[in-house]
C-alpha positions as CSV (number, residue, x, y, z in Angstrom):
1,M,196.0,5.6,83.9
2,A,197.6,8.1,81.6
3,R,199.8,10.7,83.3
4,L,199.3,14.4,82.6
5,E,201.9,16.0,80.3
6,F,202.8,19.7,80.5
7,N,205.5,22.0,79.0
8,R,207.4,23.9,81.7
9,S,206.2,27.3,80.7
10,E,202.5,26.5,81.1
11,L,203.2,24.7,84.3
12,H,205.0,27.8,85.6
13,K,202.0,30.0,84.8
14,I,199.6,27.7,86.7
15,L,201.8,27.6,89.7
16,E,202.6,31.3,89.7
17,T,199.0,32.2,89.7
18,S,198.4,30.0,92.8
19,I,200.9,31.7,95.1
20,D,199.4,33.3,98.2
21,K,196.0,31.7,97.3
22,T,194.6,29.4,99.9
23,L,194.1,25.7,99.1
24,E,190.4,26.2,99.1
25,E,190.7,29.0,96.6
26,V,192.5,26.7,94.1
27,D,190.2,23.7,94.8
28,T,188.1,23.9,91.6
29,N,187.2,20.2,91.8
30,K,185.9,20.4,95.3
31,V,188.4,17.9,96.8
32,F,187.6,19.5,100.2
33,N,184.0,18.1,100.0
34,R,185.4,14.8,101.2
35,T,186.1,16.5,104.5
36,L,182.4,16.7,105.1
37,T,182.3,13.0,106.0
38,H,185.9,12.4,106.9
39,K,187.8,14.4,109.5
40,K,191.2,12.8,108.8
41,I,192.5,12.5,105.2
42,T,196.2,12.0,104.8
43,G,197.6,14.1,102.1
44,I,194.6,16.4,101.6
45,A,196.9,19.3,100.5
46,G,198.6,17.2,97.8
47,D,195.2,15.9,96.6
48,V,194.1,19.5,96.1
49,I,197.3,20.5,94.2
50,E,197.2,17.4,92.1
51,Q,193.5,17.0,91.3
52,S,192.3,20.6,91.4
53,L,195.3,23.0,90.5
54,L,196.9,20.6,88.0
55,G,193.8,18.8,87.0
56,S,195.3,15.3,87.4
57,P,193.2,12.4,88.5
58,A,194.2,10.6,91.7
59,N,197.3,8.6,90.9
60,S,198.4,5.5,92.7
61,S,200.9,4.5,90.0
62,R,204.5,3.7,91.1
63,K,205.7,6.0,88.2
64,P,206.4,9.7,88.8
65,D,203.2,11.8,88.7
66,L,203.8,14.1,85.8
67,I,205.6,14.4,82.5
68,V,207.1,17.8,81.9
69,D,208.8,18.5,78.5
70,G,209.2,14.8,78.1
71,V,210.8,14.3,81.6
72,D,209.3,12.3,84.5
73,I,208.5,14.6,87.4
74,E,207.4,13.6,90.9
75,L,204.9,16.0,92.5
76,K,205.5,16.6,96.2
77,T,203.3,19.0,98.3
78,T,204.7,19.8,101.6
79,G,203.9,21.9,104.5
80,I,206.2,24.7,105.9
81,R,205.7,26.8,109.0
82,K,207.3,29.8,110.9
83,P,210.1,28.3,113.0
84,K,209.9,28.5,116.8
85,R,213.6,27.8,116.8
86,N,216.3,29.1,114.4
87,K,214.2,32.2,113.8
88,Q,216.8,33.6,111.5
89,Y,215.0,31.5,108.9
90,E,211.7,32.5,107.3
91,Y,210.4,29.0,107.2
92,E,211.1,25.4,108.2
93,A,209.7,22.1,106.9
94,K,206.8,20.8,109.0
95,E,207.8,17.2,108.6
96,P,210.2,14.9,106.6
97,L,209.4,14.5,102.9
98,T,208.2,11.0,102.1
99,I,209.3,9.8,98.7
100,T,208.1,6.2,98.3
101,A,207.6,2.9,100.1
102,V,210.5,0.7,101.1
103,S,209.8,-2.7,99.5
104,P,212.5,-4.8,101.1
105,E,212.1,-7.9,98.9
106,S,212.5,-5.9,95.7
107,L,214.9,-3.3,97.2
108,I,217.7,-5.9,97.7
109,E,217.8,-6.6,93.9
110,E,218.1,-2.9,92.9
111,E,220.9,-0.5,92.2
112,F,220.6,3.2,93.1
113,Y,220.4,4.8,89.7
114,T,217.8,2.4,88.4
115,S,215.9,2.1,91.7
116,H,212.3,3.0,92.3
117,F,213.5,5.6,94.8
118,W,215.7,7.4,92.4
119,K,213.1,7.4,89.7
120,K,210.9,9.4,92.1
121,A,213.5,11.7,93.6
122,E,215.6,12.5,90.6
123,N,213.3,15.3,89.4
124,L,211.0,16.8,92.0
125,L,208.3,19.5,91.7
126,M,207.9,20.9,95.2
127,V,204.9,22.8,96.1
128,Y,205.0,24.5,99.5
129,Y,202.0,25.6,101.6
130,E,202.1,27.2,104.9
131,Y,200.7,25.3,107.8
132,A,199.3,28.4,109.2
133,S,198.1,27.1,112.6
134,E,199.6,26.8,116.0
135,V,197.7,23.7,116.8
136,K,197.0,20.5,114.7
137,V,193.9,20.8,112.4
138,D,191.7,18.2,110.9
139,A,191.5,17.8,107.0
140,A,189.0,20.6,106.7
141,G,191.3,23.0,108.4
142,Y,193.7,22.9,105.5
143,R,191.2,25.0,103.6
144,S,192.8,28.3,104.8
145,F,196.4,27.4,104.3
146,P,198.1,29.5,101.7
147,I,200.4,28.2,98.8
148,K,203.8,30.0,99.4
149,G,205.9,28.8,96.4
150,Y,207.2,26.0,94.3
151,D,210.5,24.6,93.1
152,F,211.6,22.3,90.3
153,H,214.2,20.7,92.4
154,R,217.2,18.7,91.3
155,F,219.9,17.6,93.8
156,S,223.5,18.7,93.3
157,N,226.2,16.1,92.4
158,D,227.4,16.0,96.1
159,E,223.8,15.7,97.4
160,I,223.2,12.8,95.0
161,E,226.3,11.1,96.3
162,T,225.0,11.4,99.8
163,L,221.5,10.1,98.9
164,K,223.2,7.2,97.1
165,N,225.3,6.3,100.1
166,D,222.3,6.5,102.4
167,W,220.1,4.4,100.1
168,E,222.8,1.8,99.8
169,I,223.2,1.6,103.6
170,I,219.5,0.9,103.9
171,R,219.6,-1.7,101.1
172,D,222.7,-3.4,102.4
173,Y,221.1,-3.7,105.9
174,I,218.1,-5.5,104.4
175,R,220.4,-7.6,102.3
176,D,222.2,-8.7,105.4
177,L,219.0,-9.5,107.1
178,H,218.0,-11.8,104.2
179,Q,221.4,-13.6,104.3
180,S,221.6,-14.0,108.1
181,S,218.0,-14.8,109.0
182,K,215.6,-17.5,108.0
183,N,212.8,-15.1,108.6
184,P,214.1,-11.5,107.7
185,R,210.6,-10.0,107.8
186,E,210.5,-10.3,111.6
187,H,213.6,-8.0,111.8
188,Y,212.3,-5.3,109.5
189,H,211.1,-3.2,112.5
190,T,214.7,-2.6,113.4
191,L,215.5,-0.7,110.2
192,S,214.8,2.8,111.4
193,S,216.5,2.7,114.8
194,A,219.6,0.5,113.7
195,L,220.7,3.0,111.0
196,R,219.8,6.3,112.8
197,D,223.4,7.4,113.4
198,R,224.6,6.3,109.9
199,L,222.3,8.3,107.7
200,M,222.8,11.8,106.6
201,F,219.8,12.8,104.4
202,L,217.5,9.8,104.5
203,D,215.5,8.0,107.1
204,T,212.8,5.3,107.0
205,S,209.5,6.2,108.7
206,P,208.9,3.6,111.5
207,K,205.6,2.2,110.2
208,Y,205.9,-1.5,111.0
209,P,204.0,-3.8,111.0
210,N,203.2,-1.8,107.8
211,P,206.1,-1.3,105.4
212,P,208.1,1.9,106.1
213,R,208.8,4.7,103.6
214,F,211.9,6.4,102.3
215,R,211.9,9.9,103.6
216,I,214.2,12.9,103.2
217,K,214.9,14.3,106.7
218,R,213.1,17.4,107.9
219,A,216.3,19.4,108.4
220,V,217.2,18.7,104.8
221,V,213.9,19.8,103.4
222,S,214.1,22.9,105.5
223,N,217.4,23.6,103.9
224,M,215.8,23.1,100.4
225,V,213.0,25.5,101.4
226,N,215.2,28.3,102.6
227,K,217.4,28.1,99.6
228,R,214.4,28.3,97.3
229,L,213.3,31.4,99.4
230,G,216.7,33.1,98.9
231,K,218.7,32.0,101.9
232,Q,222.4,31.9,101.2
233,Y,224.4,29.2,103.1
234,D,228.1,29.1,103.7
235,H,230.1,26.1,102.5
236,I,233.2,24.4,103.8
237,D,236.0,23.4,101.4
238,K,236.2,19.8,102.6
239,K,234.0,17.5,100.6
240,V,231.7,15.5,103.0
241,T,229.0,13.2,101.7
242,T,228.8,10.6,104.4
243,I,228.7,10.5,108.2
244,E,231.9,8.5,108.2
245,Q,233.7,11.3,106.2
246,F,232.4,13.8,108.7
247,K,233.7,11.8,111.6
248,E,237.1,11.5,109.8
249,E,237.1,15.3,109.5
250,L,236.4,15.7,113.2
251,K,239.3,13.3,114.0
252,R,241.6,15.4,111.8
253,L,240.6,18.7,113.5
254,S,240.8,17.0,116.9
255,S,244.4,15.9,116.1
256,L,245.3,19.3,114.6
257,Y,244.0,21.4,117.5
258,G,244.0,19.0,120.4
259,G,246.2,20.1,123.3
260,M,245.5,23.8,122.7
261,K,244.0,25.9,125.4
262,A,240.6,27.5,124.9
263,N,242.0,30.9,125.3
264,D,244.7,30.3,122.7
265,L,242.1,29.0,120.3
266,M,240.1,32.2,120.8
267,T,243.2,34.3,120.2
268,K,244.2,32.2,117.1
269,F,240.7,32.7,115.6
270,G,240.2,36.2,116.7
271,I,237.3,35.4,118.9
272,R,236.6,38.2,121.4
273,T,235.2,37.6,124.8
274,S,234.4,39.7,127.9
275,S,236.3,39.0,131.0
276,E,233.2,37.6,132.6
277,S,232.5,35.1,129.8
278,Q,236.0,33.7,130.1
279,K,234.9,32.0,133.2
280,T,232.9,29.5,131.1
281,I,232.9,27.9,127.6
282,S,229.5,29.0,126.4
283,K,227.4,27.6,123.6
284,S,228.1,30.6,121.4
285,M,231.9,30.3,122.1
286,T,231.8,26.7,121.2
287,E,230.0,27.3,118.0
288,K,232.5,30.0,117.1
289,I,235.4,27.7,117.7
290,I,233.9,25.0,115.6
291,I,233.0,27.4,112.7
292,H,236.6,28.7,112.7
293,M,238.1,25.2,112.7
294,F,235.9,24.4,109.7
295,E,237.2,27.6,108.1
296,A,233.7,28.9,107.5
297,D,232.5,32.6,107.6
298,S,229.3,32.1,109.2
299,S,228.1,33.4,112.6
300,R,226.0,30.3,113.3
301,L,226.6,26.7,112.7
302,N,223.2,26.2,110.9
303,D,224.2,29.0,108.4
304,I,226.7,26.4,107.1
305,D,225.1,24.2,104.5
306,L,226.5,20.9,105.8
307,F,225.6,21.6,109.5
308,S,222.1,22.9,108.5
309,K,221.3,19.5,106.8
310,L,222.9,17.5,109.6
311,N,220.8,19.3,112.2
312,I,223.9,19.8,114.5
313,T,223.5,20.8,118.1
314,A,227.0,21.7,119.5
315,K,227.9,21.3,123.2
316,S,231.0,21.9,125.1
317,V,231.9,19.1,127.6
318,T,234.3,19.5,130.5
319,L,236.6,16.7,131.5
320,T,237.7,16.7,135.2
321,D,239.4,14.2,137.4
322,S,235.9,13.0,138.4
323,G,234.9,12.3,134.7
324,L,232.9,14.1,132.0
325,N,230.4,16.8,132.8
326,T,228.1,18.8,130.6
327,E,225.1,21.0,131.5
328,D,221.5,20.2,130.9
329,T,220.7,20.9,127.2
330,K,217.6,22.5,125.7
331,L,216.5,20.6,122.7
332,F,213.4,22.2,121.1
333,P,210.1,24.0,122.0
334,V,207.0,21.7,122.5
335,D,203.5,22.4,121.2
336,L,201.6,21.1,124.4
337,Q,198.2,21.5,122.8
338,N,199.2,19.3,119.8
339,L,200.2,16.4,122.1
340,A,196.5,15.5,122.6
341,Y,196.1,14.8,118.9
342,E,199.1,12.6,118.5
343,E,198.2,8.9,118.6
344,R,201.5,7.2,118.1
345,F,204.9,8.0,119.7
346,E,206.8,7.2,116.6
347,E,204.8,9.8,114.7
348,S,205.0,12.5,117.4
349,D,206.8,15.8,117.3
350,F,209.0,14.6,120.1
351,F,210.2,11.6,118.2
352,S,210.5,13.2,114.8
353,Q,212.6,16.2,116.0
354,L,215.0,14.4,118.2
355,N,215.3,11.5,115.8
356,E,217.3,13.8,113.5
357,I,219.5,15.7,116.0
358,H,223.3,15.0,115.9
359,F,225.2,16.2,119.0
360,L,228.6,17.6,118.3
361,F,230.6,17.6,121.6
362,A,233.6,19.7,122.0
363,I,235.6,18.2,124.9
364,F,237.8,20.4,127.1
365,K,239.9,19.2,130.0
366,I,239.8,21.5,133.1
367,P,243.2,21.9,134.7
368,E,242.0,22.1,138.3
369,R,238.8,22.8,140.3
370,G,237.9,26.5,140.2
371,S,240.0,27.4,137.1
372,N,238.7,29.6,134.4
373,R,237.1,27.5,131.7
374,S,239.2,29.5,129.1
375,D,242.3,27.9,130.6
376,S,240.9,24.4,129.7
377,T,242.7,22.3,127.1
378,F,240.8,21.2,123.9
379,V,240.7,17.4,123.8
380,G,238.7,16.7,120.6
381,F,235.3,16.3,119.0
382,R,232.7,13.6,119.3
383,L,229.6,13.1,117.2
384,Q,226.8,11.4,118.9
385,S,223.2,10.4,118.3
386,L,220.8,9.2,121.0
387,S,220.2,5.5,121.4
388,S,216.9,3.7,120.5
389,E,216.7,2.5,124.1
390,L,216.6,6.1,125.3
391,F,213.8,6.8,122.7
392,D,211.8,3.8,123.6
393,R,212.2,4.0,127.3
394,E,212.8,7.6,128.4
395,L,211.5,9.9,125.6
396,K,208.4,7.9,125.2
397,R,207.8,8.0,129.0
398,T,208.0,11.9,129.0
399,W,205.7,12.1,125.9
400,T,203.2,9.7,127.4
401,D,203.0,11.5,130.7
402,V,202.8,15.1,129.1
403,R,200.1,13.8,126.7
404,T,198.1,12.3,129.5
405,L,198.1,15.6,131.4
406,M,196.8,17.4,128.3
407,I,194.2,14.9,127.4
408,E,192.9,14.5,130.9
409,D,193.1,18.3,131.5
410,K,195.3,17.8,134.5
411,L,198.0,20.5,133.7
412,E,198.5,22.7,136.8
413,V,200.3,26.0,137.4
414,R,201.2,26.4,141.1
415,K,202.7,29.3,143.1
416,M,206.0,28.4,144.7
417,Y,206.7,28.8,148.5
418,K,209.7,28.9,150.6
419,K,210.2,26.4,153.5
420,N,208.9,29.1,155.8
421,G,205.7,29.3,153.9
422,Q,206.4,32.6,152.2
423,L,205.8,33.1,148.5
424,K,208.8,32.9,146.3
425,L,209.2,36.1,144.3
426,S,211.0,36.8,141.1
427,P,214.1,38.8,142.0
428,K,213.7,40.9,138.9
429,T,210.0,41.8,138.9
430,N,208.9,40.8,142.4
431,V,206.2,38.8,140.8
432,P,205.3,35.4,142.5
433,Q,207.2,32.5,141.0
434,T,205.2,29.5,139.5
435,E,205.8,26.0,138.5
436,T,203.9,23.4,136.6
437,N,203.3,19.8,137.1
438,L,205.1,18.9,133.8
439,P,208.0,16.4,134.0
440,K,210.9,17.7,136.1
441,S,214.7,16.9,135.8
442,K,214.8,15.2,139.2
443,D,212.3,12.5,138.0
444,Y,212.8,12.4,134.1
445,L,215.8,12.1,131.8
446,F,213.9,14.3,129.3
447,F,212.1,17.0,131.1
448,M,210.1,20.3,130.5
449,R,211.3,23.8,131.4
450,G,209.7,27.1,130.6
451,S,211.4,29.9,128.7
452,G,210.7,33.5,129.1
453,S,212.5,36.9,129.5
454,D,210.8,37.5,132.8
455,A,208.0,36.4,135.1
456,T,205.5,38.9,133.6
457,K,205.8,37.6,130.0
458,K,204.1,34.3,129.9
459,T,203.1,33.8,126.3
460,L,201.3,30.5,126.5
461,T,197.7,30.2,127.6
462,I,196.1,26.7,128.0
463,N,192.7,26.2,129.5
464,G,193.0,29.6,131.2
465,L,196.4,28.8,132.7
466,E,199.2,31.2,131.9
467,L,202.7,29.7,131.5
468,Y,205.9,30.2,129.7
469,R,206.6,28.6,126.4
470,Q,207.8,25.1,127.2
471,D,210.9,23.4,125.9
472,I,212.1,19.8,126.2
473,W,215.6,19.4,127.8
474,I,217.9,16.4,128.3
475,R,219.8,16.0,131.6
476,G,223.5,16.8,131.2
477,R,224.8,13.8,133.1
478,E,223.0,11.6,130.6
479,L,224.8,13.3,127.7
480,S,228.1,12.8,129.6
481,K,227.2,9.1,130.2
482,L,226.7,8.7,126.4
483,L,230.3,9.8,125.8
484,I,231.7,7.4,128.5
485,D,229.6,4.4,127.3
486,N,230.4,4.9,123.7
487,P,234.1,5.9,123.5
488,S,234.5,4.8,119.9
489,Q,231.7,7.0,118.3
């Protein structure tokens, strides 16, 4: 089937007139009529952009979708949303950006610059629509979502180098399977989990027994979106295009600053703290120390281009005579109502968000029990991702149990009582304290905890129950155990 050809100026005009219109308003070819008989249509937004806005027939070709001024262009329609975390950004990507299928048997014969992946990813036309709903909607619900912008996107030379490295890691892993196994196909399901901590920009969606797909990580797409909307990111001088290079830079900084006390680091970098805050090495203090070590000018790690793409969560870890210790860590907010619509753990928000997080641990040794944390000595950095075993056993358990509560309408909000039978009252507001039956830290490695400024501001209502916005946390002692069990990471 012949592909549509455009010149860039006419394509600009078409796209400019679509901004802030809803998908239904640009649906001249009535693509949404299919939703009358099908509630679930994967890619309905892309179908509307391709078939109605651009007037292109449905295209299942392996070639890029469009020809613009004689250049092959791949059209990608992707959802963005208002962030519930990192609210300094206007939007974030709703999900990773799928580029193309991973075809293992042909991939092992390819080289990057002539690969099917690069033919699709070299020149992208990104069309962004806002997923303007707090809960998951069926295909018909996309009608009201507005188009927010577009981008003729080309990756920078450094970004191409990173994509190339990631792609080759995936290809070489499959090559090794073909060389070491009589039946490599039976090992394809390990692709996603085995390479999680080695890839910077790419991952492979875990679709087995169906073939997986090359995806650009959600954090990287969020970075692309915010740059298009005018966000300026800070850059570090050191060139880093692979995870191994990043780890080498962490080793260099660990060697350079290792042995310095926390208060000396703060003096060196001009970090001001109150006398009260010197009793602990806070998250914000840890971030500031890391930012200064990397010689960046930002106030937040995620304002640095590299750290934004890597989706870094920084944590300070204390080393005592009894071992490593870190506090419980908040990971991300959870859309409880959406859990009932999620059918597969591997496609859940739990999985997709945690799958991309890299923990950057700054390790400090405490001189003696009761000492101010600012007297602690900096030991070094460690970069760590969570293991597939934790995903498959612990995270899935939490997801399953929370989802069951939502599906079976068994969520509870209960008043809390003292041992003598009296109501527990909030010390600030004198309002009765409450608790839910969501997973707790005493029983779960990944657990739920509410976030709110005080007991009177419960912003979430589910089936008539008022509760705080819920976040998923990970127990601190498990993070410490990761560092002990994986000393070479």
